[in-house]
C-alpha positions in Angstrom: 7.4 -59.4 120.2 9.5 -58.8 117.1 13.0 -59.6 117.9 15.7 -59.1 115.3 13.5 -57.4 112.7 14.8 -54.0 111.7 12.4 -51.4 110.5 14.6 -49.6 108.1 13.1 -47.7 105.1 14.2 -48.9 101.7 17.1 -47.0 100.4 16.4 -45.0 97.2 19.0 -45.2 94.4 20.5 -41.8 94.0 22.1 -42.7 90.6 19.5 -43.8 88.1 20.5 -46.2 85.4 21.7 -44.8 82.1 19.2 -44.8 79.3 19.5 -47.9 77.2 18.0 -46.3 74.1 20.6 -43.6 74.2 23.4 -46.2 74.2 21.5 -48.1 71.4 21.3 -45.0 69.3 25.1 -44.4 69.6 25.9 -48.1 68.8 23.6 -48.1 65.8 25.2 -44.9 64.5 28.7 -46.4 64.9 27.7 -49.7 63.3 26.1 -47.8 60.4 29.4 -46.1 59.7 31.3 -49.3 60.1 29.1 -51.1 57.6 29.2 -48.1 55.3 33.0 -48.2 55.2 33.0 -52.0 55.0 30.7 -51.7 51.9 33.2 -49.4 50.2 36.1 -51.7 51.0 34.1 -54.7 49.8 33.1 -52.9 46.5 36.6 -51.8 45.8 38.4 -55.1 46.5 36.5 -58.4 46.9 33.4 -57.1 45.2 35.3 -56.4 41.9 36.8 -59.8 42.0 33.5 -61.5 42.8 31.7 -59.6 40.1 34.2 -60.7 37.5 34.2 -64.3 38.6 30.4 -64.7 39.2 29.3 -62.6 36.3 27.6 -60.0 38.5 25.5 -62.3 40.7 27.5 -61.2 43.8 25.7 -57.9 43.6 23.1 -59.2 46.1 25.7 -59.1 48.8 26.8 -55.7 47.8 23.2 -54.5 47.8 22.6 -55.7 51.3 25.7 -53.8 52.5 24.5 -50.7 50.6 21.1 -50.7 52.4 22.2 -51.8 55.9 23.9 -48.6 57.0 20.9 -46.5 55.9 18.5 -48.7 58.0 20.9 -48.6 61.0 21.1 -44.8 60.8 17.3 -44.5 60.6 16.6 -46.8 63.6 19.4 -45.0 65.5 17.8 -41.6 64.8 14.4 -42.8 66.1 16.0 -44.4 69.2 18.0 -41.2 69.9 14.8 -39.1 69.8 12.9 -41.5 72.0 15.9 -41.6 74.4 16.1 -37.8 74.6 12.3 -37.7 75.4 12.8 -40.3 78.2 15.8 -38.5 79.6 13.9 -35.2 79.7 11.1 -36.9 81.7 13.3 -39.1 84.1 16.5 -37.1 84.3 18.5 -40.3 83.6 22.0 -40.1 82.3 22.7 -40.8 78.7 22.1 -37.4 77.0 25.5 -37.3 75.4 25.2 -40.8 74.0 21.8 -40.0 72.5 23.1 -36.8 70.9 26.1 -38.7 69.6 23.9 -41.3 68.1 21.7 -38.6 66.5 24.7 -36.8 65.0 26.1 -40.0 63.6 22.7 -41.0 62.2 21.8 -37.6 60.7 25.3 -37.1 59.1 25.1 -40.6 57.6 21.6 -40.0 56.4 22.6 -36.6 54.8 25.7 -38.1 53.3 23.6 -40.9 51.7 21.0 -38.5 50.4 23.7 -36.2 49.0 25.4 -39.2 47.3 22.2 -40.3 45.6 21.3 -36.8 44.5 24.8 -36.4 43.0 24.4 -39.7 41.1 21.0 -38.7 39.8 22.3 -35.3 38.7 25.3 -36.9 37.0 23.1 -39.3 35.1 20.7 -36.5 34.2 23.6 -34.5 32.9 24.6 -37.3 30.6 27.5 -38.8 32.6 27.1 -42.6 32.2 29.4 -45.5 32.9 31.4 -44.9 29.7 32.4 -41.3 30.4 36.0 -42.2 31.4 36.5 -43.8 28.0 36.0 -40.5 26.2 39.4 -39.4 27.5 41.2 -42.5 26.3 42.5 -42.1 22.7 41.3 -44.8 20.3 43.6 -47.5 19.1 45.0 -47.1 15.6 43.1 -48.9 12.9 45.2 -51.1 10.6 
């Protein structure tokens, strides 16, 4: 005799958990842009001061900040595509976050590639570091 034992079937969760890779893709895309903007602020403020004081050895810190957004965007793009595949199979929520992460990652990646192509074209066209000095008149010779 089974007294007090209820024979209820387990309740199925009607709301599946959001896809964690989709959220990860969005966060990596946002962090990529954050570090990209931080790198520009660093180069234009503290980076100039540190380069003058340390004789250029602070360029290592700047190089890490240059590469980090690119890596974050690449990992975010991969995570976004994997998340979209999982969402298609399981119908879990998170499609908007995955697409947002993909947009942030692809725009950042395209911006970075466009920036490097522009730099390469300018160098190939003969614009070097001294081109602004061509517009400054020389000092008079005594």
